[in-house]
Kinemage of the C-alpha trace (Angstrom):
@kinemage 1
@onewidth
@group {chain A} dominant
@subgroup {mainchain}
@vectorlist {calphas} color= white
{ca met a 1} P -26.122 9.674 -14.986
{ca ile a 2} L -24.086 9.877 -11.783
{ca val a 3} L -20.644 11.428 -12.251
{ca his a 4} L -18.251 10.230 -9.564
{ca thr a 5} L -15.285 12.218 -8.311
{ca lys a 6} L -12.030 10.679 -7.125
{ca gln a 7} L -13.133 11.288 -3.551
{ca ser a 8} L -16.457 9.503 -4.010
{ca met a 9} L -14.789 6.596 -5.809
{ca arg a 10} L -12.282 6.241 -2.977
{ca lys a 11} L -15.206 5.796 -0.583
{ca ile a 12} L -16.835 3.205 -2.829
{ca ala a 13} L -13.575 1.313 -3.366
{ca ser a 14} L -12.703 1.411 0.346
{ca glu a 15} L -16.095 -0.056 1.235
{ca arg a 16} L -15.719 -2.810 -1.353
{ca leu a 17} L -12.267 -3.697 -0.040
{ca lys a 18} L -13.390 -3.579 3.586
{ca asn a 19} L -16.229 -6.021 2.888
{ca phe a 20} L -13.990 -8.314 0.835
{ca ile a 21} L -11.193 -8.713 3.382
{ca ala a 22} L -13.737 -9.225 6.193
{ca gln a 23} L -15.136 -12.356 4.555
{ca asn a 24} L -14.213 -15.629 6.226
{ca glu a 25} L -13.279 -17.124 2.856
{ca phe a 26} L -10.677 -14.406 2.322
{ca ile a 27} L -9.347 -14.594 5.883
{ca gln a 28} L -8.892 -18.371 5.627
{ca asn a 29} L -7.266 -18.190 2.189
{ca lys a 30} L -5.246 -14.968 2.434
{ca gln a 31} L -1.868 -16.669 2.119
{ca his a 32} L -3.077 -18.811 -0.777
{ca ile a 33} L -4.403 -15.719 -2.568
{ca ser a 34} L -1.042 -13.997 -2.122
{ca glu a 35} L 0.720 -17.067 -3.528
{ca gln a 36} L -1.714 -17.122 -6.466
{ca met a 37} L -0.696 -13.582 -7.344
{ca ala a 38} L 2.963 -14.534 -7.116
{ca glu a 39} L 2.461 -17.481 -9.468
{ca ile a 40} L 0.732 -15.269 -12.033
{ca leu a 41} L 3.456 -12.642 -11.715
{ca cys a 42} L 6.318 -15.116 -12.045
{ca gly a 43} L 4.852 -16.461 -15.271
{ca arg a 44} L 5.172 -13.067 -16.937
{ca lys a 45} L 8.160 -11.964 -19.014
{ca glu a 46} L 8.029 -8.570 -17.267
{ca phe a 47} L 9.018 -10.334 -14.036
{ca gln a 48} L 11.340 -12.898 -15.593
{ca asn a 49} L 13.367 -10.238 -17.418
{ca ala a 50} L 13.527 -7.769 -14.528
{ca lys a 51} L 16.817 -7.311 -12.699
{ca thr a 52} L 15.291 -4.917 -10.157
{ca val a 53} L 11.795 -4.910 -8.659
{ca phe a 54} L 10.399 -1.913 -6.803
{ca ala a 55} L 7.465 -2.935 -4.621
{ca tyr a 56} L 5.892 -2.161 -1.237
{ca phe a 57} L 5.355 -3.876 2.107
{ca pro a 58} L 1.539 -4.150 2.241
{ca leu a 59} L -0.579 -2.631 4.947
{ca gln a 60} L -3.400 -4.740 6.389
{ca lys a 61} L -5.911 -3.137 4.016
{ca glu a 62} L -3.695 -3.314 0.925
{ca cys a 63} L -3.329 -6.074 -1.628
{ca asp a 64} L -1.070 -8.664 0.012
{ca ile a 65} L 1.940 -9.092 -2.280
{ca arg a 66} L 4.214 -10.622 0.349
{ca ala a 67} L 4.517 -13.860 -1.635
{ca cys a 68} L 5.633 -11.745 -4.601
{ca leu a 69} L 8.324 -10.132 -2.444
{ca ser a 70} L 9.582 -13.553 -1.397
{ca arg a 71} L 9.774 -14.682 -5.017
{ca val a 72} L 11.739 -11.577 -6.003
{ca leu a 73} L 14.445 -12.477 -3.492
{ca lys a 74} L 14.278 -16.197 -4.278
{ca glu a 75} L 14.951 -15.397 -7.946
{ca lys a 76} L 18.016 -13.328 -6.885
{ca lys a 77} L 16.564 -10.070 -8.148
{ca ile a 78} L 17.209 -6.718 -6.475
{ca leu a 79} L 14.262 -5.715 -4.271
{ca gly a 80} L 13.580 -2.066 -3.527
{ca leu a 81} L 11.002 -0.834 -1.015
{ca pro a 82} L 9.964 2.799 -0.501
{ca val a 83} L 10.811 5.222 2.267
{ca val a 84} L 8.575 8.280 2.623
{ca ser a 85} L 10.746 11.409 2.774
{ca gly a 86} L 8.596 14.517 2.976
{ca lys a 87} L 6.401 14.310 -0.114
{ca glu a 88} L 8.761 12.024 -2.013
{ca leu a 89} L 9.577 8.312 -2.189
{ca ile a 90} L 13.119 6.983 -1.885
{ca phe a 91} L 13.559 3.322 -2.833
{ca lys a 92} L 16.123 1.331 -0.850
{ca gln a 93} L 17.402 -2.193 -1.315
{ca val a 94} L 16.175 -4.926 1.035
{ca glu a 95} L 18.041 -8.240 0.940
{ca arg a 96} L 15.835 -10.372 3.170
{ca ile a 97} L 12.183 -10.495 4.126
{ca gln a 98} L 10.753 -12.297 7.148
{ca phe a 99} L 6.999 -12.223 7.722
{ca asp a 100} L 6.543 -14.290 10.888
{ca thr a 101} L 7.770 -11.530 13.183
{ca ser a 102} L 6.367 -8.278 14.521
{ca met a 103} L 9.341 -6.353 13.120
{ca pro a 104} L 10.839 -7.826 9.920
{ca pro a 105} L 14.646 -7.471 9.662
{ca gln a 106} L 15.980 -4.441 7.758
{ca leu a 107} L 12.604 -2.712 8.152
{ca lys a 108} L 11.163 -0.130 10.531
{ca lys a 109} L 7.805 1.591 10.998
{ca gly a 110} L 7.795 4.805 8.964
{ca cys a 111} L 5.917 8.060 9.405
{ca leu a 112} L 2.752 6.678 7.768
{ca gly a 113} L 2.811 3.432 9.747
{ca ile a 114} L 4.287 1.573 6.782
{ca tyr a 115} L 7.220 -0.837 7.065
{ca glu a 116} L 10.177 0.895 5.401
{ca pro a 117} L 13.839 -0.052 4.843
{ca asp a 118} L 15.999 1.124 7.728
{ca glu a 119} L 19.173 3.258 7.644
{ca ser a 120} L 21.391 0.250 6.852
{ca cys a 121} L 19.753 -0.272 3.450
{ca pro a 122} L 21.434 1.358 0.422
{ca ser a 123} L 19.436 3.798 -1.705
{ca leu a 124} L 18.556 2.700 -5.235
{ca phe a 125} L 16.516 5.640 -6.481
{ca ser a 126} L 15.569 9.134 -5.338
{ca ala a 127} L 15.502 12.653 -6.745
{ca asp a 128} L 19.332 12.641 -6.537
{ca ile a 129} L 20.230 8.957 -6.938
{ca asn a 130} L 19.798 6.441 -9.752
{ca ala a 131} L 21.474 3.110 -9.001
{ca ile a 132} L 18.902 0.922 -10.753
{ca gln a 133} L 19.897 -2.189 -12.668
{ca thr a 134} L 17.424 -2.457 -15.522
{ca pro a 135} L 15.012 -3.800 -16.648
{ca leu a 136} L 12.979 -2.464 -13.725
{ca leu a 137} L 9.561 -3.780 -12.677
{ca ile a 138} L 7.498 -1.522 -10.407
{ca leu a 139} L 4.600 -2.952 -8.370
{ca val a 140} L 2.283 -0.094 -7.453
{ca pro a 141} L -0.499 -0.389 -4.839
{ca ala a 142} L -3.976 0.846 -5.718
{ca leu a 143} L -7.238 1.517 -3.961
{ca ala a 144} L -8.979 1.011 -7.300
{ca ala a 145} L -7.957 0.414 -10.905
{ca thr a 146} L -9.282 -0.192 -14.402
{ca lys a 147} L -8.168 -2.632 -17.088
{ca thr a 148} L -7.289 0.347 -19.283
{ca gly a 149} L -4.551 1.726 -17.025
{ca thr a 150} L -6.268 4.160 -14.675
{ca arg a 151} L -5.155 3.858 -11.052
{ca leu a 152} L -6.731 5.474 -8.019
{ca gly a 153} L -4.538 5.754 -4.936
{ca lys a 154} L -5.320 7.011 -1.468
{ca gly a 155} L -4.754 10.630 -2.459
{ca gly a 156} L -1.247 11.275 -1.149
{ca gly a 157} L 0.191 11.669 -4.635
{ca tyr a 158} L 3.440 9.848 -3.823
{ca tyr a 159} L 3.440 7.658 -6.916
{ca asp a 160} L 2.148 10.513 -9.085
{ca arg a 161} L 5.367 12.349 -8.186
{ca phe a 162} L 7.672 9.320 -8.252
{ca leu a 163} L 6.688 7.642 -11.525
{ca pro a 164} L 7.363 10.680 -13.759
{ca leu a 165} L 10.954 10.646 -12.425
{ca ile a 166} L 11.286 7.080 -13.667
{ca arg a 167} L 9.879 8.092 -17.042
{ca glu a 168} L 12.355 10.976 -17.276
{ca arg a 169} L 15.439 8.893 -16.460
{ca leu a 170} L 14.725 5.554 -18.116
{ca ser a 171} L 13.645 4.628 -21.614
{ca leu a 172} L 10.293 2.912 -22.083
{ca ser a 173} L 12.006 -0.428 -22.701
{ca gln a 174} L 13.816 -0.227 -19.349
{ca tyr a 175} L 10.825 -0.232 -16.994
{ca phe a 176} L 7.319 -1.649 -16.576
{ca val a 177} L 4.734 -0.240 -14.168
{ca leu a 178} L 2.327 -2.862 -12.829
{ca cys a 179} L -0.695 -1.926 -10.732
{ca thr a 180} L -1.628 -4.454 -8.014
{ca cys a 181} L -5.018 -4.887 -6.360
{ca tyr a 182} L -7.699 -7.474 -5.710
{ca glu a 183} L -10.272 -8.236 -8.393
{ca val a 184} L -12.966 -6.583 -6.276
{ca gln a 185} L -11.069 -3.290 -6.613
{ca val a 186} L -11.256 -3.319 -10.420
{ca phe a 187} L -13.785 -0.895 -11.917
{ca asp a 188} L -15.004 -0.314 -15.469
{ca phe a 189} L -14.306 3.410 -15.172
{ca leu a 190} L -12.472 5.745 -12.806
{ca pro a 191} L -12.040 9.522 -12.989
{ca ala a 192} L -8.567 10.586 -14.114
{ca glu a 193} L -6.621 13.796 -14.596
{ca ser a 194} L -3.906 14.730 -17.070
{ca his a 195} L -1.119 14.322 -14.486
{ca asp a 196} L -2.190 10.805 -13.471
{ca phe a 197} L 0.396 8.209 -14.509
{ca arg a 198} L -1.086 5.480 -16.696
{ca met a 199} L -0.301 1.915 -15.655
{ca gln a 200} L 1.207 -0.545 -18.141
{ca gly a 201} L -0.373 -3.650 -16.630
{ca leu a 202} L -2.754 -4.779 -13.880
{ca leu a 203} L -2.216 -7.763 -11.577
{ca thr a 204} L -4.969 -9.271 -9.423
{ca glu a 205} L -5.351 -12.619 -7.671
{ca lys a 206} L -7.277 -13.811 -10.749
{ca glu a 207} L -5.320 -12.575 -13.733
{ca phe a 208} L -2.684 -10.382 -15.343
{ca tyr a 209} L -4.289 -7.742 -17.560
{ca pro a 210} L -1.985 -6.287 -20.231
{ca ile a 211} L -2.713 -2.650 -21.055
{ca ser a 212} L -2.289 -1.212 -24.529
{ca arg a 213} L 0.265 1.594 -24.793
{ca ser a 214} L -1.762 3.358 -27.479
């Protein structure tokens, strides 16, 4: 039996994702796939009840949730996107999203090449700030995930440090952590450690997978 490490699974997941997004079918239907995810998300009570949604502006090789971001703003919910500050994430409010431009308004390229809220955007959550209106829905990117709540990121540990802060400051009924990835990134098993934060749900372009809290 082959025992995979996180590092080896990252390689396998990266190769799967690379092959998937290179397919002509995906390239031609990328926007439709993003809209499919948004439709699934919007049908869930976790989205409908949320007053604030923390999400991310996707990189080219990340699950494209841009349609989800648009729906958050359309539904008049508060949208927070992350800023990388050292080893931590600070979530700031973004009030408008525009995708048909090289530099979306209110955003700038951050230190990791990720679009981040600029200095004009107010902070919603950091190590020193908690201005969240709850319930809070958090969309977390993943390189790989399981239907039982294990998430594998790129190895930076940003969400492993951020999510415990949420757990410390909010009650379980006040937040919901939803992992987002394509179906091809879903595995039956992934290695996990005691400090890894367990997801409460999984969203792909095919389905929403609820995860038992037991």
